[in-house]
C-alpha positions in Angstrom: 37.7 33.9 -31.9 36.6 31.0 -29.9 35.4 31.0 -26.3 34.4 27.9 -23.8 33.8 27.8 -20.5 34.8 26.4 -17.5 32.2 24.1 -15.5 32.1 23.2 -12.0 34.3 20.3 -12.4 36.6 22.6 -14.2 36.4 21.4 -17.8 35.8 22.7 -21.4 34.2 22.1 -24.2 36.9 23.0 -26.9 34.7 24.8 -30.5 34.4 22.1 -32.9 36.4 24.5 -35.6 39.0 24.2 -33.6 38.9 20.4 -32.8 38.7 19.7 -36.7 41.2 22.2 -37.5 43.7 20.3 -34.8 42.6 17.1 -35.9 41.3 16.5 -31.8 38.7 13.4 -31.1 37.6 11.4 -28.2 40.5 10.1 -26.3 43.5 12.4 -27.4 45.4 14.2 -24.8 46.3 17.8 -24.5 49.4 19.7 -22.7 49.2 22.3 -21.5 52.8 25.0 -21.5 53.5 27.8 -19.9 55.6 30.3 -21.7 56.3 33.9 -21.5 53.0 35.1 -23.5 50.7 32.9 -21.2 49.7 29.2 -22.5 50.6 27.2 -25.4 47.9 23.9 -25.1 49.0 21.7 -27.7 47.9 18.0 -28.7 50.0 15.4 -27.7 51.4 13.5 -30.4 52.1 9.7 -29.2 54.8 8.4 -29.3 55.6 4.9 -31.9 55.8 1.2 -29.9 58.3 1.5 -33.1 60.5 4.4 -32.4 62.9 2.4 -29.6 63.8 0.4 -32.4 65.1 2.9 -34.7 69.0 2.1 -34.9 68.6 -1.3 -33.9 69.1 -3.3 -36.8 72.3 -1.0 -37.9 75.5 -3.7 -37.6 73.3 -5.7 -40.2 73.2 -2.8 -42.9 75.7 -3.8 -45.5 74.3 -7.4 -45.1 72.0 -9.2 -48.3 68.3 -9.0 -46.7 67.6 -12.3 -48.5 70.7 -13.9 -47.1 69.5 -12.4 -43.9 66.1 -14.1 -44.1 67.5 -17.3 -45.6 69.3 -17.5 -42.0 66.4 -16.5 -40.1 64.6 -20.2 -41.5 67.5 -22.2 -41.2 68.1 -23.1 -45.3 
């Protein structure tokens, strides 16, 4: 069991063993979710900047990539 105290500013230090197990680093964000059993604390996984582009080239799936590159380069 690990324990932490809350400072006068409402801050806590997460024990090193927990930080290591969760892969927490300076600047990481945590999410607090209320459940019927209490609160669940999770590491916020940042969204990849590339996620919004998934599927955006689906209309080109049957095209030959070498030909597409030649078209882009103007050959």
